[in-house]
C-alpha positions as CSV (number, residue, x, y, z in Angstrom):
1,X,2.3,3.1,-3.2
2,X,3.6,5.3,-6.0
3,X,5.5,4.3,-9.1
4,X,9.1,3.4,-8.8
5,X,9.9,5.1,-12.1
6,X,8.4,8.0,-14.0
7,X,8.2,6.0,-17.2
8,X,7.4,2.2,-17.3
9,X,10.2,0.2,-19.0
10,X,10.0,-3.3,-17.5
11,X,7.5,-5.8,-16.0
12,X,7.9,-8.6,-13.5
13,X,8.5,-9.3,-9.9
14,X,11.4,-9.3,-7.4
15,X,11.6,-11.0,-4.1
16,X,12.5,-8.8,-1.2
17,X,14.2,-10.8,1.7
18,X,12.8,-10.0,5.1
19,X,15.0,-10.7,8.2
20,X,15.0,-10.1,11.9
21,X,18.6,-9.8,12.8
22,X,20.3,-12.8,11.3
23,X,17.0,-14.8,11.0
24,X,15.3,-14.9,7.6
25,X,11.6,-14.6,8.3
26,X,10.3,-14.5,4.7
27,X,9.9,-12.6,1.4
28,X,7.7,-10.0,0.0
29,X,7.2,-9.8,-3.8
30,X,7.6,-6.4,-5.5
31,X,5.9,-5.4,-8.7
32,X,8.7,-3.7,-10.6
33,X,6.4,-1.8,-12.9
34,X,4.6,0.2,-10.1
35,X,6.4,-0.4,-6.8
36,X,3.5,-2.2,-5.1
37,X,4.3,-5.3,-3.0
38,X,2.6,-8.2,-1.3
39,X,3.6,-10.7,1.4
40,X,4.6,-14.0,-0.3
41,X,6.6,-16.3,2.0
42,X,6.9,-16.5,5.7
43,X,8.9,-18.8,8.0
44,X,6.3,-20.9,9.9
45,X,7.5,-19.5,13.2
46,X,6.6,-16.0,12.0
47,X,3.2,-16.4,10.4
48,X,0.8,-13.4,10.8
49,X,-2.5,-14.1,12.4
50,X,-4.5,-13.6,9.1
51,X,-2.1,-15.6,6.9
52,X,-3.8,-17.6,4.2
53,X,-1.6,-20.5,3.4
54,X,-1.4,-22.1,-0.1
55,X,1.3,-24.7,0.7
56,X,4.4,-25.3,2.8
57,X,7.9,-26.1,1.6
58,X,10.3,-26.9,4.3
59,X,10.2,-24.3,7.1
60,X,8.3,-21.8,4.9
61,X,4.7,-21.1,4.2
62,X,3.5,-19.6,0.9
63,X,0.6,-17.1,0.8
64,X,-2.3,-17.9,-1.4
65,X,-3.2,-14.3,-2.0
66,X,0.4,-13.4,-2.4
67,X,0.9,-16.0,-5.1
68,X,-2.3,-14.9,-6.9
69,X,-1.4,-11.2,-6.9
70,X,2.2,-11.9,-8.1
71,X,1.0,-14.2,-10.9
72,X,-1.5,-11.5,-11.9
73,X,1.3,-8.9,-12.1
74,X,3.3,-11.2,-14.3
75,X,0.3,-12.1,-16.5
76,X,-0.6,-8.4,-17.0
77,X,2.8,-7.9,-18.6
78,X,2.6,-10.9,-21.0
79,X,1.1,-8.8,-23.9
80,X,3.1,-5.7,-23.4
81,X,6.3,-4.8,-25.3
82,X,8.5,-4.5,-22.2
83,X,11.2,-6.9,-20.9
84,X,10.1,-9.2,-18.0
85,X,12.1,-10.0,-14.9
86,X,11.2,-12.9,-12.6
87,X,13.0,-13.3,-9.2
88,X,13.2,-16.0,-8.6
89,X,12.4,-19.4,-10.1
90,X,13.2,-22.1,-7.6
91,X,12.2,-25.5,-6.3
92,X,8.6,-24.3,-5.9
93,X,8.2,-23.7,-9.6
94,X,10.2,-26.8,-10.6
95,X,7.6,-28.7,-8.6
96,X,4.6,-27.1,-10.4
97,X,3.7,-24.6,-7.8
98,X,4.0,-20.8,-7.3
99,X,4.6,-19.1,-10.7
100,X,4.7,-22.4,-12.6
101,X,1.6,-21.8,-14.8
102,X,2.4,-18.3,-15.8
103,X,6.0,-19.1,-16.4
104,X,4.9,-21.9,-18.8
105,X,2.9,-19.3,-20.7
106,X,5.9,-16.9,-20.7
107,X,8.4,-19.5,-21.9
108,X,6.2,-20.7,-24.7
109,X,7.1,-17.4,-26.4
110,X,3.6,-16.5,-27.5
111,X,3.6,-13.2,-25.7
112,X,4.6,-9.6,-26.5
113,X,7.6,-9.8,-24.1
114,X,10.8,-9.2,-26.1
115,X,13.2,-10.4,-23.4
116,X,12.9,-12.4,-20.2
117,X,15.3,-12.2,-17.3
118,X,15.0,-15.0,-14.8
119,X,16.8,-15.2,-11.5
120,X,17.7,-18.9,-10.7
121,X,20.3,-20.6,-8.6
122,X,23.0,-22.4,-10.6
123,X,22.3,-25.7,-8.8
124,X,18.8,-25.9,-10.3
125,X,19.4,-24.2,-13.6
126,X,19.3,-27.5,-15.5
127,X,16.1,-28.5,-13.8
128,X,14.5,-25.2,-14.7
129,X,15.6,-25.5,-18.3
130,X,14.1,-29.0,-18.5
131,X,10.9,-28.1,-16.6
132,X,10.1,-25.2,-18.9
133,X,11.6,-26.5,-22.2
134,X,13.9,-23.6,-22.8
135,X,16.9,-25.4,-24.0
136,X,17.3,-23.3,-27.1
137,X,17.1,-19.9,-25.3
138,X,20.1,-17.7,-24.7
139,X,20.8,-16.9,-21.0
140,X,23.3,-15.2,-18.7
141,X,23.9,-16.9,-15.4
142,X,24.1,-15.0,-12.2
143,X,24.7,-17.5,-9.5
144,X,22.7,-16.4,-6.4
145,X,24.5,-19.0,-4.2
146,X,27.7,-16.9,-4.6
147,X,26.0,-13.6,-3.5
148,X,23.6,-14.5,-0.7
């Protein structure tokens, strides 16, 4: 897939919601720096035949190759001088799974990343701040629970 932008100006990942009608069947993760994407999460009732499961949370299965690829995209941007966006930090990361390890590196602040934009639901913001030790950081809250 081609680049989303002619000139790179940001790193990170966005989750793309996948639905069939009104049914949420999962999420793909989009690499914002080049437009490539990978399957990440699927409802257990909609698993593809070749799905490689890392773990299950509720009704959703998380892809081992999807997590690995998304983590690599984030890690590749850690030493670059571009802002980083992470969509989204949720219960998976709060429980030490998913993007947890690379987010720990990112929030330690020992990277080239000048600014970090994290999408998180208001109801778990406090847990995220405690989990990653980012109490002294400035943030702007966009409450996803009010928009989806």
